[in-house]
Steps between C-alpha positions, in 0.01 A plus 500: 500500500808718475477822304664482157582774249686525172850650498548853373667602174842544665510131602401396148771728357756326722368163383530600133856627558595168661344307213690707244833453681478147641188315386463539121305172490214688673483787249211339313290480819615809693155657479345176629683491835282633780664641811279530803562593860350354813512680834719263703764240428423138571709342775590133517656448840763773523537539122336802340369433149526833321340391175370222284505428128223301337370416158173683440199272471336502152182629663666841544524542122126436472400741777729788409630678195859385551599137440721485811780242491656557844404659830770630729362572846718717724461578869450876538634510857832349388509705177453822694789413732734422210736747337479536120787255444323232706173563318670447165663180629166367629326570171790347307479189722137450402565565132770230511224247565285614208572304184348549158649254252380507142295196407669368183168385351288811559759774555301607807673543835473199731496655848595335827661583834841337539626393843805681641841374390609452861300360790659370818506531879785634712531174698517300180792707372677495838478121520546396137647792309374588155415135440263566211784624279816360661630321805708797613448628851389862514751762596419691821463817292236338277265440792556854627434643153182298456356520852667809645667321792 
């Protein structure tokens, strides 16, 4: 099994800053978001997966002192290669998936991981444009902006 360790205080400080600026809906659970590192990124084909966001299983609250709501797992090899700006963006990406909506009956946060707002393949866009939102063909610059060439 891969070696795992909890992030240091600096990473949690960055997370709290992002929550304060961009994710106020997570303020009630900010101390219940675990950030852990694993040694190497997962690769699927040629795609490097630099992190993963998941809802913490209820068992974690029984076994530990913190009732964890989310677990963000980051790849240390990728993190170490990133500049500070990229690290903030990666952490922000994972926080975007964390949702904690107030349950109207209990007032407690109802936590879940939301899927990304955008999911598509390059070939799909090249052949059909942004068909999920319109029938317009993509501009050449759009593909370059999204895919880099």
